[in-house]
N, C-alpha and C positions, 0 to 999 in steps of 0.2 A: 544505699537506704532509698527505697522508693520513697518517693512524697507525693502526695497527690491533693489537690485543693476545690473542697466543696464551697460552692457560693450559691447564693440564694439571689432569686431575680423574678421581679413582678412587671407587666405592664401594665401600669392602672388605666393607660389611655385605649385598651381594647375592651371593646362593647361587648363583646360575649361576656368578659371576664365582670365588667359592669355589671351585666343583668346578671349574674350568677348571685354576685355579692351584695345585691339590691335586695336578693328575695332573703336573704337571713339577718341584715341589718337592721338597725331599730331605726326610725324616723331622725330622731336627734343623732344631732353629730357628737363623736363623742372620740377622748383621747385614741379609743379601739378602732375607728373606723374611720377618722379623719383624715381628708384627700394627702397629705404631708405625708401617712404612713405608706402610702403605695405608688407615687408620684414618681414619674422615668424621668430623668434630666438629661437623657439622650447621650450619655456618657458610657456605654456599654464597650464599644467600640475602643476606647481608648483603654479599657479593663483588661480587654485582648493584647491590645497592644502591647502596655505595660509589663503582662505576666511573660509575655514570647520576646520582648528584649532587656528585662529586666528580670527573669527568673524563667529560664528556658532549661533550666533542669528538673521544672516539674514534671511528672511523669503523665498525669491524666486530670482534668478538670472535668468537674462532676457538676453540671448547670442544672440545677433544681426549678424548676418551672410550674404552675399551676396548668401549662399545658400550651402556652406562646412561645415564642422561640422570636429574638430580634431579627427583623427581615436580613440584617448585613449578615447575620452569620451561617459560617460553613459548616453545615450539621452533618456531614458524614468525614471532617476532621478525625484524625487516628489517634488527636488528645482528648477528643471531647466525647463524654458521656452524658448526652439528654436525661433529664432524670424527672420521670413527673411524678407528681404527688403518689399517684395510685400507685409507684413503683416501689414505695417500701413503706408508707402509709396505712393506714386499719380503714380499709373503705369505709364499714363507717362511720367514720368520724370526716370522713369529706363532703365537701368543700372545705378546706381552711381558710384562714383571713389572719390565721395568727404565728406572727413568725416565731414564737418561741413552741406552738405544739410542731410548727414545720421542720426547729432546727434540734428539738428534743430528741429526734431517731434519725440522724443522719449517717449514725456508725451501721445502720441496717441495708444501706446503699450497697447494691450488688458492685462487687468490686473493687469497693475503697479501699488502699492500701492502709494498714495498720498509722502510719505515721500521715496525718493531712492538714493542712491549712484554711481553717475555717475563715472566710471572708462575706460579709455583706455586701451588697453592689454599691455601698456608698463609699466604700473603701477603696484605695488603687495604692499600685507601687509608683514611686515618682523617680527612682535610680537604680542599679543594680544592685541586689542583696544577694548573700548564698544562703547555702542551707544552713549553715551556723547561726545566721539570723533568729530561725525557728526552731530547730534542734540539733542537739549536743550530745555527744555519746548514748545517742538512741531518746534521748529525753527531750520534752517541749520544753523548751525558753520562758521563761514565765518570771515577773514580778514579786517575787516574796513575801517583801517588806509589809509591815502591819500599818493600817491607816484608819480613819475615825473619820465616818461621812457623817456630819451633823446632820440632822434635819432640818429644816428651815422654811417654814410656809406649808401650805398645802402637801398631802402627799400623794403624790400621781404615780402612774402603773411602774414607771422607771426604779422609782426607788422602791418601792414593794417588792420586785423583782430581785432587788439588789438585799434587802434585810430577809428575802425567804431562801435566797442561795444561803444566807449567814446562819438562819435558822437551823439546816440540814448539817453545817459543816462542824459547829458546836454542837451538833447532837451526836453525830458519829467519831470526830475526834476530838478528845480531852485534851486541851490546849499545853498540859506542863505535857506531857509523852510526848505530844507531838514536837515541841519546841527542843527536846532534850534528843529527838532521836535527829533530830535536820537544822541544829541551831547554824549549821555553815552555810546553809541555803537562807535561812530567812533574816539572817545580817550576814552580808556579804560586801565586800570593797564595790562591786557593780553599781552599787545602789547610790554610793556616795557619804562621806562624816555623817552631814546632817538626818538623812531618811535611817540611817543605823541607831542613830541616837533616839530617834522619837522610836522605834521600834523597841529599844531597849525599856524606853519609860512606859509604852503601851505593856510589855511584857511584866512590869512590879506592879501598873494600876489595875490590868484586868487580867490576871494570873490563872483563871480558869477557861475563859471563853475569848475566843478570838473577836476582837472587832472589827475585821475586816480588811479585806486586800483589794488593790488597786482594780478599777473597771476600766482597761484603755480604751475600750471603741477603734478597736485597732485588730487586723488579722492576726489571729489567735491559732497556737500550734495545740494540738491534741491527738491522742492516743486512742484507737477507738474502743480499747479495752479499759476506758476510765469512764466512757458513754457506759458499756456495760458495767460496770460497778456500781456508779449511781442508780441505775435501772434496777439492780439486784438489791441494792437498801432500800429506795422510796417506790419501790412499783405501784403503789394507788396513785402518789400525787403524781408520778409522773404519766399512769394514765390518763388522771385528772388533766393534767395541763392538754396532752396530747388531743384531748377530746372538746376543748373550747377553740370556738370558731370564731371567735374574735378574742383578742388580749382582754384577760378577766386578773383581779387580785392576786389570786392564788397560787398565779404561774410562777413559775420557776423557767429562766431560760440557760444559755451555753453557760454564763457565769459561775451556777453553780458547779459543773463539770470542769471550769477552768481552778475554782477552788477544791476541788475533790483533788486535783492532781498537786496544788500545792501545797496541802492540810496533810496530804500521804507522804509528802518529801518524793511525789515522783514527778520530778522537773527541775532544769538546771538555770541554776538562778543570770538572770539578764534583765534589761531593757528595750525597750519598742522605743523606738525614735518615730513617733507618730507626731503628725499633728492633725488637731480635733477642732474642724470646726464647724460652721453653721449657715448654712446659705442664703443668710439674709441678703437683699440688697444691695445695703450700706456694709457687709464684709465681703462681696466679692471681689473687688480690686484686690485685698490682702489675701482671699484665697489665690488669685491668679499669679499674685508677686511670690507667693510657696511654690507654685507650680512650675512657673517659669523658671526661677531661681533653685528650683531642684532641692531646695534648702534642708526636706528632712526624705527620711526611705520610703514614709508612707504618709498618706494625708486620708481623713476620712471625715467627706463632706455630708455633715447630718440636715435634712429638709427640717428647715424651720416649724414648729408649731404657730408662730404668729403670720401674719400676711407677709408676703413681700412681695417684689415686680419679677414674677419667676422667668417670664421667657427673658427678661433683659439680666437679669443675674445667672439662669442658666448658659444663654448664647459668651457671655463672657469669660465664663468658665469650660463652654467649649473651645474658643480659640486658645485657651491658655495652654489645654493638652493638644491640641494642636501644633503649637508652637513647638514642644519636645517630641512629639510622638507623630510624627505627619505622614509618616508612609505606612500604607496597609498590610495587614499582618497575612498570616496565613491562614488564621481563624475568620478572616472575613470572604466572601464571595468576590 
């Protein structure tokens, strides 16, 4: 089975990109256009080294970019496909600075395999993984246990993407019917006794509507047909998302596709071994410890919303990656 990777990357330090962004953003810095949404931590060479060392079975890496590419990258590598936004997105909507708008059409990338893993550029492999971490018997591996995400305080963009995705799922998938058809996937030994107990309680408390699923903030396995199915079901909503240059409250993102696979039963029960971290200065040592010990399959290093000593934190994290991946890979010049 051919398995590809799609990864989105932006160089927030590129003057040409900054000039283009400045034409469209409002003067006021918001959650949609803040610096941390686009900042490059200088870690992509370790991302490629990790893929080559820990997932050599990947067929092709589709590297999605506004137009710039990392200086170290060997653009003619046989396993690399450079994808610019204009290659698969409507030209009338460009330029785009909204990750949801960019990712909701990735199934249209030319040559993309039916089975693929979607990475954000802040997620990294830390140790060898096999194909079955992502796909089993042709199905994407996902956590089908039900959860509740209570809202505390002010709604921000990521909260609304969660609830927007949940609205789509409950609109198209009657819960009782879905649960009856796929009970062994929603309640499964891989989730553990406590998680299965919570799911059973939620089935009783909310019989007609799903309360939500996990948002892993980790590389996720997808089928192209799942994106196509969502587009067929919600063309107006997805067209609106794809037209928004910056993040909007009404946007939906890849979580809606992930949950579509779960609600339809088109997945294999599994758990992702991922460490979710934020790159605060005070957290850098903990992040580095996880990297050096390779204590998880993957790590996601979110760029924090609050001020941080970026240079100090990013250098520490680069040093940690260098300690486990010191050798240049074939993707580097």
